[in-house]
Every structure is written in C-alpha cells, then in structure tokens.
C-alpha positions in Angstrom: 34.8 -94.0 16.6 35.9 -97.7 18.0 33.4 -99.5 20.1 34.3 -99.9 23.7 35.2 -103.6 24.3 32.3 -105.8 26.4 34.2 -108.3 28.8 30.2 -110.2 29.0 31.6 -111.9 25.1 34.5 -112.6 26.2 33.2 -114.8 30.0 30.8 -116.4 27.4 33.8 -117.7 25.3 35.9 -118.2 28.1 33.4 -120.4 30.4 32.5 -122.8 27.5 35.5 -123.1 25.8 37.1 -124.1 29.3 34.3 -126.8 29.6 35.5 -128.4 26.7 39.1 -127.9 27.4 38.3 -130.5 30.4 36.7 -133.0 28.5 39.3 -132.8 25.9 41.9 -132.8 28.8 39.9 -135.9 30.4 39.9 -138.0 27.0 43.9 -137.6 27.2 44.2 -138.4 30.9 42.4 -141.6 30.4 44.2 -142.5 27.2 47.8 -141.8 28.7 47.0 -143.9 31.4 45.5 -146.3 29.1 48.7 -146.8 26.9 51.3 -147.2 30.0 49.1 -149.8 31.5 49.7 -151.4 27.9 53.1 -150.6 27.2 54.4 -149.9 30.4 57.4 -147.8 28.4 58.0 -143.6 29.5 58.6 -143.0 25.8 55.4 -144.8 24.8 53.5 -142.1 26.5 55.7 -139.5 25.2 55.2 -140.1 21.8 51.8 -139.0 22.3 52.4 -135.4 23.3 55.0 -135.7 20.7 53.1 -136.1 17.8 51.0 -133.5 19.3 52.8 -131.0 19.7 54.9 -132.2 16.1 53.0 -130.8 13.8 52.1 -127.6 16.1 56.5 -126.5 16.1 56.4 -127.1 12.3 53.7 -125.7 11.4 53.1 -122.3 13.8 55.0 -120.1 12.0 52.6 -120.6 8.7 49.5 -120.5 10.5 50.0 -116.7 11.9 49.7 -116.0 8.7 46.3 -118.1 8.1 44.9 -116.6 10.8 45.2 -112.5 10.0 43.8 -113.0 6.7 40.9 -116.0 8.2 37.9 -114.8 9.6 39.0 -115.8 13.6 35.7 -117.6 14.5 34.9 -119.8 11.5 38.5 -120.7 11.7 37.8 -121.9 15.6 34.8 -123.5 14.9 36.4 -125.2 11.8 39.4 -127.2 14.0 37.1 -127.6 17.1 34.9 -129.2 14.5 37.7 -131.4 13.1 39.3 -132.4 16.1 35.7 -133.7 17.3 36.0 -136.1 14.3 39.5 -136.8 15.3 38.0 -138.3 19.1 34.9 -139.8 17.1 37.3 -141.6 15.7 38.8 -143.6 19.0 35.6 -144.3 20.2 34.6 -146.2 17.4 38.2 -147.9 17.3 37.8 -148.1 21.2 33.8 -150.0 20.9 35.5 -152.2 18.1 38.3 -153.3 20.2 40.8 -152.1 17.4 42.4 -149.4 19.6 45.9 -149.6 19.4 49.0 -147.0 20.3 49.8 -145.9 16.4 46.3 -144.8 16.5 46.5 -142.1 19.1 49.4 -141.2 17.5 48.5 -140.3 14.3 45.7 -138.7 15.7 47.2 -136.7 18.1 49.4 -135.9 15.9 46.3 -134.7 13.7 44.6 -132.6 16.6 47.8 -131.2 16.8 47.8 -129.6 13.6 44.1 -128.5 14.6 44.9 -126.6 17.2 48.2 -124.7 15.7 45.7 -123.4 13.2 43.1 -122.5 16.4 45.3 -121.5 18.4 46.5 -118.1 17.1 43.2 -117.1 16.1 42.2 -117.6 19.7 44.4 -115.1 21.0 43.5 -112.4 18.9 39.9 -113.2 19.1 40.3 -112.8 22.8 42.9 -109.4 22.3 39.4 -108.3 20.6 37.4 -109.3 23.1 39.1 -107.9 26.3 39.5 -104.0 27.4 43.3 -103.7 27.5 42.8 -102.2 31.0 41.3 -106.1 31.9 44.8 -108.1 30.5 45.5 -109.6 33.9 42.4 -110.2 35.8 41.5 -112.1 32.5 44.4 -113.9 32.2 44.2 -114.8 35.9 40.5 -116.4 34.6 42.0 -118.6 32.2 44.9 -120.0 35.0 42.2 -120.3 36.5 40.1 -122.2 34.6 42.6 -124.3 33.5 43.9 -124.9 37.8 39.9 -126.2 38.5 40.2 -128.4 35.2 43.3 -130.0 36.3 42.6 -130.6 39.8 38.7 -132.2 38.3 40.7 -134.1 35.5 42.2 -137.6 36.9 39.2 -137.4 39.9 36.6 -137.2 37.1 37.9 -139.2 34.9 38.9 -141.7 36.8 35.5 -142.5 38.3 33.9 -142.1 34.6 36.6 -144.8 33.3 35.7 -146.9 36.5 31.7 -146.5 35.6 31.6 -146.8 31.7 35.0 -147.0 30.3 37.4 -145.2 27.8 33.7 -144.6 26.2 32.5 -142.9 28.7 34.7 -140.4 29.0 34.7 -139.8 25.6 31.3 -139.6 25.7 31.8 -136.4 27.7 34.4 -135.3 26.2 31.8 -134.9 22.4 29.6 -133.9 25.2 31.0 -130.0 26.6 32.2 -130.1 23.0 28.9 -129.9 21.5 27.9 -127.2 23.9 31.1 -125.2 23.4 30.7 -125.3 19.8 27.1 -124.2 19.7 27.8 -121.4 21.7 30.6 -120.0 19.7 28.4 -120.5 16.8 25.2 -118.9 17.5 25.9 -116.6 20.9 29.3 -115.1 20.4 30.7 -112.4 17.8 34.0 -111.5 17.6 35.0 -108.4 15.8 38.1 -108.5 13.2 40.8 -106.2 13.7 40.5 -102.5 12.2 43.9 -102.3 10.5 44.2 -106.3 9.5 46.8 -106.5 6.1 44.4 -107.9 3.9 46.8 -108.0 0.8 47.9 -111.7 -0.2 51.1 -112.0 0.9 53.0 -115.9 0.3 52.6 -117.2 3.7 56.8 -117.7 4.1 56.5 -113.5 3.6 53.7 -113.4 5.8 55.5 -115.2 8.9 59.2 -113.7 7.7 57.3 -110.7 9.0 55.5 -111.9 12.5 60.3 -112.8 12.8 61.2 -109.5 11.6 58.9 -107.9 14.2 60.5 -110.3 16.9 63.9 -109.7 16.3 63.1 -105.6 16.4 61.8 -106.6 20.1 64.4 -107.8 21.6 63.1 -107.9 25.2 60.5 -109.6 23.8 62.7 -112.4 22.1 64.3 -113.0 25.2 61.3 -113.9 27.0 60.3 -116.5 24.6 63.4 -118.2 24.4 63.9 -118.1 27.9 60.2 -119.9 28.4 61.3 -122.4 25.8 64.4 -123.5 27.7 62.1 -123.6 30.9 59.2 -125.7 28.6 62.5 -128.4 27.6 62.6 -128.7 30.7 59.0 -129.0 32.3 57.6 -131.4 29.4 61.0 -133.4 30.3 59.0 -133.3 33.6 56.4 -134.2 32.3 57.0 -137.6 30.6 59.2 -138.6 33.8 56.6 -138.0 36.7 53.9 -141.3 34.7 56.6 -143.3 35.2 57.3 -142.5 37.9 54.9 -142.5 40.5 53.4 -145.4 38.6 56.0 -147.3 39.2 57.8 -146.2 43.0 56.9 -148.1 46.3 54.3 -145.6 47.4 53.1 -144.7 44.2 50.6 -146.0 41.9 47.5 -144.8 39.9 45.5 -143.0 42.6 49.0 -141.6 43.2 49.4 -140.2 40.3 46.0 -138.3 39.8 46.6 -136.8 43.9 49.6 -135.1 42.7 48.0 -134.1 39.3 44.9 -132.8 41.7 47.9 -131.0 44.1 49.1 -129.2 40.7 45.6 -128.1 40.1 45.2 -126.8 43.6 48.7 -124.9 43.2 47.5 -123.2 39.6 43.7 -122.7 41.2 45.5 -120.7 44.2 47.9 -119.3 42.1 45.3 -118.0 39.7 43.5 -116.3 42.5 45.9 -114.6 43.4 46.9 -113.3 39.7 43.5 -111.5 39.9 43.7 -110.1 43.4 47.2 -108.7 43.4 47.8 -105.1 41.9 50.1 -104.6 38.4 53.9 -104.7 39.7 56.2 -102.4 39.1 58.3 -104.7 37.1 56.2 -107.7 35.3 59.5 -109.1 34.0 61.3 -109.7 37.0 58.2 -111.3 38.8 58.5 -113.2 35.6 62.0 -114.5 36.4 61.4 -114.8 40.1 58.5 -117.0 39.2 60.0 -119.5 37.4 62.8 -119.5 39.5 60.7 -120.9 42.8 59.4 -123.5 40.4 62.7 -124.7 38.9 65.0 -124.7 42.2 61.8 -126.6 44.0 59.2 -129.6 42.7 62.2 -130.8 40.5 64.2 -131.9 43.5 61.4 -132.4 45.9 60.4 -134.8 43.3 63.9 -136.7 42.8 64.1 -137.6 46.7 60.8 -137.4 48.6 59.4 -141.5 49.4 56.4 -140.4 50.0 53.8 -138.8 48.6 52.9 -135.9 50.7 56.4 -134.6 49.4 55.7 -135.0 46.1 53.0 -133.2 46.5 54.2 -130.6 48.8 56.6 -130.5 45.2 53.7 -130.2 43.1 52.5 -127.0 45.6 56.0 -125.2 45.3 56.6 -125.8 41.7 52.9 -124.6 40.3 51.4 -122.0 42.3 53.9 -119.0 40.2 53.0 -119.9 37.2 49.6 -118.1 36.1 52.0 -115.6 37.7 54.0 -116.1 34.9 52.0 -116.4 32.6 49.9 -113.0 33.6 52.8 -111.3 33.3 54.1 -112.6 30.2 50.3 -112.4 28.0 50.3 -108.5 29.1 53.6 -107.8 27.7 53.0 -109.2 24.7 49.5 -108.2 24.0 50.2 -104.5 25.0 54.0 -105.1 22.5 52.3 -106.9 19.5 50.1 -104.2 17.0 46.8 -106.1 17.0 46.8 -106.7 13.3 49.8 -108.4 13.5 49.2 -110.8 16.2 48.7 -113.3 14.5 51.8 -113.9 12.9 53.7 -112.9 15.7 52.1 -115.0 18.3 52.4 -118.2 16.2 56.4 -117.2 16.0 56.3 -117.4 19.7 54.3 -120.3 19.5 57.3 -122.2 17.1 60.1 -121.3 18.9 58.9 -120.9 23.0 57.4 -124.4 22.1 59.8 -126.3 20.0 61.5 -127.8 23.0 58.6 -129.7 24.3 58.4 -132.2 21.8 62.6 -133.0 22.1 62.0 -132.9 25.5 59.2 -135.3 25.9 61.5 -137.3 23.8 64.6 -136.8 26.0 62.3 -137.4 29.6 60.9 -140.7 28.2 64.2 -142.2 26.7 66.2 -141.6 29.1 64.2 -143.0 32.0 63.8 -145.8 29.4 66.9 -146.0 28.2 69.3 -144.8 30.5 69.1 -143.4 34.1 66.7 -146.9 35.2 69.0 -149.5 34.0 71.8 -147.1 35.7 70.1 -147.6 38.9 69.0 -150.9 38.6 72.3 -151.7 38.1 73.0 -150.5 41.9 72.2 -152.6 45.3 73.7 -150.4 48.0 75.4 -147.4 46.8 75.1 -143.7 47.2 72.5 -143.4 44.7 69.8 -145.9 46.5 70.2 -143.9 49.5 69.1 -140.4 47.5 67.0 -142.2 45.0 65.5 -144.9 46.5 65.4 -148.9 44.4 63.9 -151.1 42.9 61.6 -149.2 39.2 60.9 -145.7 39.4 64.6 -145.0 41.5 65.9 -143.7 37.9 63.2 -141.6 36.4 64.1 -140.0 40.5 67.4 -139.9 40.0 66.7 -138.1 36.2 64.7 -135.2 38.0 67.6 -134.2 40.6 69.2 -133.2 36.4 66.0 -131.6 35.6 65.9 -129.4 38.7 70.1 -128.8 37.9 68.7 -128.0 34.2 66.2 -125.6 34.8 67.9 -123.7 37.8 70.8 -122.9 34.9 68.2 -121.7 32.7 66.7 -119.2 35.1 70.5 -117.8 36.1 71.9 -117.6 31.6 68.4 -115.6 31.1 68.1 -113.8 34.4 71.1 -111.9 33.1 70.4 -111.3 29.6 67.1 -110.3 31.0 68.9 -107.9 33.8 68.8 -104.6 31.9 65.3 -104.5 31.1 62.1 -103.8 33.1 58.6 -103.3 32.2 55.4 -102.2 33.1 52.0 -100.2 31.6 53.1 -96.6 32.2 56.8 -96.6 31.2 57.0 -100.1 29.1 60.7 -101.1 28.6 63.8 -99.0 30.0 
C-alpha cells in the first residue's frame, strides 16, 4: 500500500531552502551592482546571467536522466555543497582585493552547472513529498517565498553591503546555506519514485525518452515553447532594467531597489491570490491571460514612464499575475508527467523553456549598449526624445517599447495555437 504523503516534510524543506535562496539572491544582487558600477555596461552585467544559464541550457537535457537514476536527496546536497564552495571562492577573492568580472563569469557558470543537476532532482522531490490535491497551494507557497525574497533582497543586500561590504553579504549567504544543508541532511527524508527506471541506458537514450514523451503531448509542448518565447522577452527586460534605472534622470540605486521591491510586493500579492482562489475551469486559458497582462503593461510603462512611481506601477502590473500563471502550469505538469519520468521530462522542459534566457540577456545588453543608446544619443528635440526622454538611459527606455510589442506578439501567436485545448483536473485536455 502506498504511504500517504505528509506535507510537514515538504514545508520544512521549502522554508529552509527559501532562506538559502534569499542569501544567494543577496549575493547575486550585490555582485551585479558591483560589476555595473565598475564597468557601466549593460552587457557586462548581463554576462553574469548568460554564464549562469548557458551550462544550464546545454546540459539540462542530460541532467534529468541522471536525476532519475541518482538519489534525489544526495544529489541536492552535493550540488548545494559545490555551490557553497564557489561562494567561498568569491569571498576569498573579494577579501584579497583580486575579484574581477571574469572570476564571476567562471563561478556563475559553475553554479549554473550545479543548478542544472539539482533542479530536476528538486522538482521530483517536491512531487514525492506533496499530496496531489495540494499542488496549487504549494505552488503558491513557492511563489510566496520567491516574492518575499524579491522584497527583502535589495533591502537586506544594500544594508549589509553598506554595513560590512561584500564580505558581510556573502557571510549571510553562507549562514543560510548551512541551515538549509543541515536540515536537508538530517531531518528530511525524500522517498524515491516507486517505478523509477533503474536500467542503465545511455544518457543520450534516456534524454531521448524525455523528448519522445513531450513530442507525444502536443499541449504540454506548446505551453513550454510559449514560456520559451516569454523568457526571451523577460530576460532581455532583466538585462535592460538596471541600465535604464541606474542611468536615467530620477533613477539610481535606491530607485532600482524600490522597483525590484515592488516586483516582490506584486508577486507576494499574487501568491496569496493563488492560495486563496479555487481551481479554475481552464488552466491553459488562465496561463495565457496572465502572461498577456504582464507583457501588455510593464514594458510600455517602463518605456514611456518618466518617474519612479510609473515604473513601480509597471512592476506591479507585470508581476502580479505571474504566480497564478506558474501555479497553473505547475499543476498541469505534475499531473501529466509520470513520476518515474519526471526527472527526464522536466530536464527536457528546462532545455526547451530556458534556452532563450541567455539569448535574451545577450540581446538585451548588446542592443542597449550598441544600438539603442547610441541611436538616442544622436537625437535632439526629436519625436523619440519626446517619447523616451534624453540622455543616458533613454535608449534602454526605447528598447522596452520594442520588448512590449514583442511580448504581446508572442502571446497572440501561442494564444492561437493553444485555443483548441482546455485543461482541468477532472477532464484533463479536451
């Protein structure tokens, strides 16, 4: 008889891992500010995320096959430990005054590789610990912790940085890692899927099984490709945002922190909504509507807005529906994908859904530095200045308008592809 799942173990895992994620996000935030202040180039800071996601995209399709073979708990512990070692390396370099941009690129690439292996293991671990009827609400919990971290990250990182420098931020990061590592190692038991494939197939064949499963589930494949298109726009947004707000009149570090905090406030509110509302009749339609709201508002408000208030309103409009989108997608995937194949399928999903992220970061940084900023600097008293302002940061604002159009176009295209599908727990797709 299959043992009834208890939510207590998952809640312990979620709370401690969320705390560790806060520490890591604070370090990443502090390093982004440090690098932009040192170089003044959007592409230089975008390279941090490119180096993080490149190994993730390239190797993720194979990581799921390993995840389905390996013990989930030991995999998560090992990846966490290696990531902590890389953080210690940053600390040592900073304390000795030898830290430079290329160090961060190498370390981020290493961390991206560890995340590649850890993420499918963590996804399967969550499935094994969460009762099926709790999928939507636990997805809301994950969004809640992510949004709370978004609120706290700029505030705590800035405060610690001012108080004790980069070393203080990294010390906090390592402390939260230790708490999560000890809790996972000593107090959490993660069961393995009962029908896990133990055959020692080649990694290529195992990865092919995940792709074959997705090929046979056209609805799921369309959803993943939809998110890939959205990620292209969203990652370009992430690359451009610091360049615009840190450079534009009325902006600066405090304003960037405020806008990021409002992103956290919006997703926090969205997470509460996820946990409070009943399940929708059609989860696919809710995913589409959530992303359409995000794409049709925030980028345009950032492009044409001239004050922190307008930018903050844009952040709220762009992010409040994202937790609801994520919860509906999460429920569909966890119900559709067999537990024994989730590692392989989730990893194939990660490759297909996230390969556009490093591309988007590169395009966002490159277009800002080499195309839109030079274009706007060559204009004076033109219609473009009336729309996007003048001086440094106006080119980034113009690029946000382009991203807004691109995001809406992605939603329209995939809305047409997905309109024949509906999905709920009772009738699945029909």
